[in-house]
C-alpha positions as CSV (number, residue, x, y, z in Angstrom):
1,M,-3.2,110.6,-24.4
2,A,-3.1,109.7,-28.1
3,R,-5.9,112.2,-28.9
4,Y,-4.6,115.2,-30.8
5,T,-6.0,118.5,-29.4
6,G,-4.1,121.0,-31.4
7,P,-5.2,123.0,-34.5
8,K,-6.6,120.6,-37.0
9,A,-6.5,122.8,-40.1
10,R,-2.7,123.3,-39.5
11,V,-2.1,119.6,-39.6
12,S,-4.2,119.2,-42.8
13,R,-2.4,122.0,-44.5
14,R,1.0,120.6,-43.7
15,L,0.0,117.2,-45.0
16,G,-2.1,118.5,-48.0
17,T,-5.3,116.6,-47.2
18,N,-8.3,116.8,-44.9
19,I,-7.2,114.6,-42.1
20,F,-9.9,114.9,-39.5
21,G,-12.9,115.4,-41.9
22,T,-14.1,118.7,-40.6
23,K,-15.6,121.6,-42.7
24,G,-13.0,124.0,-41.3
25,E,-10.2,122.0,-42.7
26,T,-11.8,122.0,-46.2
27,V,-12.2,125.8,-46.0
28,A,-8.6,126.2,-44.9
29,L,-7.2,124.0,-47.6
30,D,-9.2,125.9,-50.2
31,K,-8.2,129.4,-49.0
32,R,-4.5,128.5,-48.2
33,P,-3.4,125.5,-50.1
34,Y,0.2,125.7,-48.9
35,P,1.9,124.6,-45.6
36,P,1.4,126.7,-42.5
37,G,4.0,129.0,-41.0
38,E,5.6,132.3,-42.0
39,H,7.4,130.8,-45.0
40,G,4.7,128.3,-46.0
41,R,3.7,130.2,-49.1
42,T,7.2,130.9,-50.4
43,R,8.9,127.7,-49.4
44,R,10.7,126.0,-52.3
45,R,12.1,122.6,-51.7
46,G,12.4,121.2,-55.2
47,N,11.8,117.5,-55.2
48,P,10.9,116.3,-51.6
49,S,13.2,113.7,-50.1
50,E,12.3,110.1,-49.9
51,Y,12.3,110.4,-46.1
52,L,10.0,113.4,-46.1
53,L,7.5,111.5,-48.3
54,Q,7.6,108.5,-46.0
55,M,7.2,110.7,-42.9
56,Q,4.2,112.5,-44.4
57,E,2.4,109.2,-45.2
58,K,3.0,107.9,-41.7
59,Q,1.6,111.2,-40.2
60,K,-1.4,111.0,-42.5
61,A,-2.3,107.6,-41.2
62,R,-1.4,108.3,-37.6
63,F,-3.5,111.5,-37.4
64,T,-6.4,110.1,-39.5
65,Y,-6.9,107.2,-37.1
66,G,-5.9,109.1,-33.9
67,L,-2.9,107.0,-32.7
68,S,0.1,108.1,-30.7
69,E,3.5,107.3,-32.2
70,R,4.0,104.4,-29.8
71,Q,0.6,102.9,-30.7
72,F,1.3,103.3,-34.4
73,R,4.7,101.7,-34.1
74,N,3.3,98.7,-32.1
75,L,0.6,98.3,-34.7
76,Y,3.1,98.2,-37.5
77,E,5.2,95.6,-35.7
78,E,2.1,93.4,-35.2
79,A,1.2,93.8,-38.9
80,N,4.8,92.9,-39.9
81,R,4.6,89.7,-37.9
82,K,1.3,88.6,-39.5
83,A,1.4,86.6,-42.7
84,G,0.5,88.7,-45.8
85,V,1.4,92.2,-47.1
86,T,2.5,94.3,-44.1
87,G,1.1,97.6,-45.3
88,E,-2.3,96.1,-46.0
89,N,-2.3,94.3,-42.7
90,M,-1.6,97.6,-41.0
91,L,-4.5,99.4,-42.7
92,R,-6.8,96.5,-42.0
93,F,-6.0,96.6,-38.3
94,L,-6.7,100.4,-38.3
95,E,-10.0,100.0,-40.1
96,M,-11.2,97.3,-37.6
97,R,-10.7,99.6,-34.6
98,L,-14.1,100.1,-32.9
99,D,-14.0,103.9,-33.2
100,N,-13.4,103.6,-36.9
101,V,-16.3,101.1,-37.3
102,V,-18.6,103.6,-35.5
103,Y,-17.4,106.3,-37.9
104,R,-17.9,104.1,-41.0
105,S,-21.4,103.2,-39.8
106,G,-22.5,106.9,-40.2
107,W,-23.3,107.4,-36.5
108,A,-20.4,109.9,-36.1
109,A,-19.4,112.7,-38.4
110,T,-15.6,112.3,-37.8
111,R,-13.3,109.7,-36.2
112,P,-12.6,111.9,-33.2
113,Q,-16.4,112.1,-32.6
114,A,-16.6,108.4,-33.0
115,R,-13.8,108.0,-30.5
116,Q,-15.8,110.1,-28.0
117,F,-19.0,108.1,-28.5
118,V,-17.1,104.9,-27.7
119,G,-15.2,106.4,-24.8
120,H,-18.5,107.6,-23.2
121,G,-19.9,104.1,-23.3
122,H,-22.5,104.5,-26.1
123,V,-21.6,101.4,-28.0
124,N,-22.1,97.7,-27.4
125,V,-20.2,94.8,-29.1
126,N,-22.0,91.5,-29.0
127,G,-24.4,92.8,-26.4
128,K,-21.7,94.1,-24.0
129,R,-20.7,97.7,-23.5
130,V,-17.2,98.5,-24.8
131,D,-15.6,101.9,-24.1
132,I,-12.1,101.3,-25.5
133,P,-11.8,103.1,-28.9
134,S,-8.8,100.8,-30.0
135,F,-10.8,97.6,-29.4
136,R,-10.5,95.6,-32.6
137,V,-13.6,94.0,-34.0
138,R,-13.6,90.6,-35.7
139,P,-15.7,89.0,-38.4
140,G,-19.0,88.1,-37.0
141,D,-19.1,90.8,-34.3
142,V,-22.2,92.8,-33.9
143,V,-21.7,96.5,-33.0
144,T,-24.8,98.3,-31.6
145,L,-25.5,101.9,-30.7
146,R,-27.1,101.9,-27.2
147,D,-30.7,103.0,-26.9
148,K,-30.0,106.3,-25.1
149,A,-27.4,107.3,-27.7
150,R,-29.9,106.6,-30.6
151,E,-31.9,109.6,-29.3
152,M,-29.0,112.0,-29.3
153,V,-29.6,115.0,-31.6
154,V,-26.0,114.7,-33.0
155,V,-26.5,111.1,-33.9
156,Q,-29.8,111.8,-35.7
157,W,-28.2,114.7,-37.5
158,N,-25.3,112.6,-38.6
159,R,-27.5,109.9,-40.0
160,D,-30.0,112.2,-41.7
161,V,-27.6,114.8,-43.1
162,L,-24.4,112.8,-43.8
163,D,-26.3,109.7,-45.0
164,R,-23.1,107.7,-45.1
165,T,-23.3,104.2,-46.4
166,P,-21.2,101.6,-44.6
167,P,-18.5,99.9,-46.7
168,A,-19.1,96.4,-48.1
169,W,-17.3,94.6,-45.3
170,L,-19.9,96.0,-42.8
171,E,-23.7,95.3,-42.9
172,S,-26.2,97.7,-41.4
173,G,-29.3,96.4,-39.7
174,E,-32.0,97.2,-37.1
175,G,-32.9,100.6,-38.6
176,G,-29.3,101.5,-39.1
177,F,-28.4,101.2,-35.4
178,T,-26.7,97.8,-35.7
179,I,-23.6,97.0,-37.7
180,T,-22.4,93.4,-38.4
181,V,-18.7,92.8,-39.3
182,L,-18.9,90.5,-42.3
183,Q,-15.2,90.2,-42.9
184,A,-11.9,92.0,-42.6
185,P,-11.7,94.7,-45.3
186,V,-9.5,94.2,-48.4
187,R,-7.4,97.1,-49.7
188,D,-9.9,98.2,-52.3
189,Q,-12.5,98.8,-49.6
190,I,-10.3,101.2,-47.7
191,D,-10.6,104.7,-49.1
192,V,-8.0,106.5,-46.9
193,P,-5.5,108.3,-49.2
194,V,-2.4,106.8,-47.7
195,R,0.5,105.1,-49.5
196,E,1.1,102.4,-47.0
197,Q,4.2,101.0,-48.7
198,L,6.1,104.2,-47.9
199,I,5.2,103.7,-44.2
200,V,6.6,100.2,-44.3
201,E,9.8,101.4,-46.0
202,L,10.2,104.1,-43.2
203,Y,9.8,101.6,-40.4
204,S,11.9,98.8,-42.0
205,K,15.1,100.9,-42.2
């Protein structure tokens, strides 16, 4: 299973940013803004090594989008084969995962929750149910929340309270329960705080 089930705040503290998007991680980072562990507060490293920085960026991206190491490596290799900038290709592929589109639509509060919605069969793509979170949407695809899921309290709460606006490469319709993929996102439309060039450098060694 690619899904991470361990302590989320621990991962976020180690990487210095809110990875999974939960309130608990924000609280943990505010209260203890240093790495976890017995020596986290007193650890002195000086300037971090180039390898450490590269590993941290890879882990940020991998945990943020919920991929296993093998999945992430395969995605990098696909991005490397495709024409264009490898790092941007990689982020574009990650953003166009179905679970991420559900998250970006505002139906789910976090990507793990969006992954669960897809896995439980609450989402249609072009009128057909798709329950594979890693399914990659394409420009022109229409992603719809199924009727039963629209009535779920958690979905209504997410839409009313979070009030998240989809990015420019997605268009909301049908009362906010339908999302049309207008185009593949460009780098400026991807707000994940990851330095993708460091990941490319790590894998290209």
